[in-house]
N, C-alpha and C positions, 0 to 999 in steps of 0.2 A: 504493500500500500504506500502511495506517495502522499506527502504533505508539503505544501508551499510554506516556506519560512520567510516572512516579510520583515520580521523584526526579531532581535534576539536579546535576551537579558545578559548583561555582563556580570559574571559572578565575582566574588572576592579574589584575593591573590595571596601568594605566599612563597617564600624561599627561606633558605637557612645558610649559615656561614659558620666555619670553624675557626679556631684560633690559628691553625696552620694556614688557612686561606688568607687571613688578615696579614700574617707575617709575609706570605708570598707576594702580596700586593705591594709591599714596601720595597721589594727587590726589583720591580719592573716599572717602567714609565707608563702610567695610565693617565688618560686625559681626565680633566675635571668632570666631564659628563659621565664617563665610565665609572669613576670613583663615586659619583652621586648615586648611580644605579646600584652599585655594589653595597653602598651604605644603606640604601633603602631596603635591599633584599635582607640585610641583617636584622631589620626590625620586624619582619613578617613572621608569623607563627602559623603552623598548620593546625587546623581545627579538627579535633577528634581523629588524629592519626592512629590507626589500629596496629600497624606494624611498619617496619622500615619501607617495605614496598608501597604500602598505602600512603605513607608520608611522602615518599618520593613522587608518586603520581599527583597527589594534591598540591605538592610544592610546585611542580611543573605547571599544572593547570593555573594556579594563582599567579605565578611569576609571569607567564606568557600573557595572560589576560590583562594584568595591571600595567605592564610595561609597553604593550602594543600601541596604546593610545587610542584615539577615536577610530571607529571602523567606517570604512568607505561604504557608501550605498552602491549596490549593484542592481542590475535589472531584475534578477530573480535568483532565489536559492531553492532548490528542490532537494528533498531528503527522501531516500527510498532504499530498498534492499535489492541487491543483485543476487539471483539464485545461483548457488554453487552446488557441488555434489551432495554434501551432507549438512549444509548450513546456508544462511543468508549473509551476504556481505553488505554492511551498511555503507552508504556513500552519500555525498552531497554533490549536487551539480550546480555550479555557479555560472550564471550568464552575465556578461559585462554590460555596462550601459552602452547603448548605441549600436550594438551588433546583434542581428537576429537570424541571419542565414549564411550559409556557406562559410561557417566560422572555422578557425583553427581550434585546436583543443589541447589541453594539458592534463595529463594524469599526474596528480600531486600525491607524493608519498612522504608522510610526515616523519619527523625525528622524535626522539624520546628514549634512546638507548634500547630500542626494541621492546621496552616494557611499559612505556607510558606515552601520553599524547593522544590527541584525537580532535574532534570537531572544534572544540572551544579553544584549545591551545593554538590552533592555526587559522582560526576564522579570519582574523585581521589580515594575515599574510595572504590567504586565499583570495579574499576580496580585492586586495591591492594588486596582486598579480593578474587576476582576471581582467580588471579594468585596464591596467597598464599595458597588457599584451593584447587586449581586445579578443581574448580567447575564452571559450567555454572551458571551465576547469572542473574536472572530476576528482574530488577528494575521497580517498579510500580509507575508511576506518577499519584497517586490517586487524586481525587477531594478534594479541600481544603475548609475549612470554612473561612470566614462566608458565602461565596456564596453557599457552599454546606456543611451544618452542618451534624453531626452524624445522621444516619449511612452511609452517602454516601461514605466517604473514606474507611471505613471498608468493605463495600459491594464491592468496586472496588478491594480491596486486596483479598477478598474471591474469586471473579470471576476470577481474574488473576491466583490465585493459582490453582483453579479447571481447568483452561485452561492448565496450565503447566502440571499438572498431567495427563490430558486426552491426551496431545500431547507429552508426554515424549518419547515414542518410536521413533516417527518421528524426534524428536529433538536430538536423540542420548543420552538420559538421562535415567539412571536406576531409575525407579519409586520407588524403595525401598530406594533410597538415596537422598531424598528431605527434606529440612529443611527451617527454616525461621530465618532471622536476622532483628531486628528492633532497631533503636536508638532513644532515647528521646521520643517524641510523637509517633514515629514509634514503640517504645517498647510497648506502650499501645495497638496499633493496632495489633502488632504481638501476644501479649498475648491473645487478644480476638480471633484472627484467629486460634491460636493453640488450644484454648479451644473448638472450634467447629470442626476443621479439624485435630486435633492433631493425630488421629489414622492413618492418611495418611502421617504424618511428622516424620522424624527420629530424628531431633534435633532442638533446638531453642537457639538463642543467643540474649540477651537483653543488649544493651549498654546504660548505664545511663538512664534506662527507666522512663518515666512519668507514674504514676499509681493512683494518688490521686488528685482530683480537689479541695480539701479543702485548700491545701498549708499551713497546720497547724503544720507541723513537726518541731522539733528542728532545723534541718538543714535549713529549710526555714526561721526560725527566725534568725539564724546565718548569712545567706547569702541572706537576703531579698533584699539587694541593690547590689548584684553581688558578684564576677565577672561574666560576660557573661549574666546571667539571672537576672531578678528582679521580685519581687512578684507582683507589680502592673500590669505589662504587662502579667505575667503568669495568673493572675485571669481574665484579659480581654480576653486572648486567649481561656481559658476554657469556658468562657461565650459565645464566638462566636461559639465554637464547640458544646456546649450542649445548645439547645434552649428551652427545656422544663424541668419541674420538674421531669418528668418521666425519661428523659435522664440522669439527674444528679444523679439518684440513680440506673441506669442500669449498672450491672457489666460488660457488654460488652463495655461500654463506660468508666467506672471507674474501672480498674482492681483490685484495692485494696479491692473492695467489693466482689470479687469472693470467693465463699466458697469451691467449688469442682473443682479440676484441673485434674480429672481422665483421660482426653484425652491428657493432655499436655505432650509432649516428654521431655526427659532430657534437662536441660536448664543451660546455662552459663550466669552469670551476670557479666558485667563489670561495676564497680562503681568507680566514681571519688571522691577523698577526699574532695576537696573544691567545692562542688556542692550542691545547694539547693535540688536537687532530690535524694541526697544520702540516706536519711532515708526512703523515700517511696520506693526506689528500694530495700533496705534491708528488708523492711516490706513485699514487694511482694515476695521476695525470701523465707522468712520465711513461708509465707502462702502456697507457693507451697510445701515446704518441709513438712509442717504439713499435707498436703493433699497427701503425698506419692510420690511426684515428685522427681526424682534424680536431685539435683542441684549442681553447683559449683559456688562459688562467689569469685571474685577477686577484691580487693580494690587497686586502683592505687594511691599510695601516692603522694601528692603534686599536683595532676592533678585537672583541672577545667572542668566544663561541656563543651562538644564539643571538647575535646582534640584529638579526632580522625580526626578532620579537621586541626590539627596544625602540620602536619608532616614536614613542612619546618624547624621547630626548635626542635620539641620534639621527642626524640627516643622512647618514650612510645607509640606513634602511631604505629610504626612498631612492637614493642613488643606485643601490644594488638592484632594486626593482626596475629602474629605468634601464640599467645595463642588461638585465635579463630580457626585457622587452625588445631592446635593440638587437640583441643576439638572435632571438627567435625570429624577428622580422627579417633579418638578413638571411637566416637559414631557410626560411620559407620562400625567399626570392630565387633560390638556386634550383 
């Protein structure tokens, strides 16, 4: 059953900070606005957190909603389920202002360490990108670990993408103008998706993507205590997501292990300077380039992981959205 969402209530917000994170901030050069954001996160408390996983999910929900700023109006938002083999996949379909037919389309795969995130954490981002790119955006609320470890979330993303391609004409979408965007853990899922379905995709955008479960890079060493992410929780999240030794060495689960990207469409990488995922994102970009994929890589100076959620203070959020739109427009002209 479908329902039209014309307005949405913005819920409260939350994050937390440790003493080690505060110490780590003093060793790096952070802008006043980033410092203001991190100080604000320190003041927020999770309401009725039942366990560490529940606290983490509520923390992400609140942080993203509060820091995203005001939400842009779009033409419409539809919420419905896509039937899969043994379950239903919840999705939202965003339509931008001013574009009603023969549209391009984006499959958006959200971040959250494979264990959190959903509609409300990314609603502001989805609206902004749909409007900026003038594309229909299909947001996939895929199944999360640890309740549903790999490959459940990836399978949901693949099934949702296949559904969009098969229903493109009915939806007013040009089947030759479909691509994928993934942020953080969603970047890992998007990379695996495009590896298998890339011949049907025109473009890919990876925003500070996760790609390596070892967390052994220099940037992880530099930023193991934050800001935003920390190594201890990152390892826990990967362990929840990958439950077997086979999964831990599966390139579809760990994209840095991929050797052949022959189906991958041209890809834009958005990388943040003060991000533990910086080095693995750059490694993934180099691996794609070595495999013959056309890539563009943009390093956002002074930014931290998750800056696309921080539009309330950071102009870089809008700058990145505009860069993504320009990249997609150029890709669709080829």
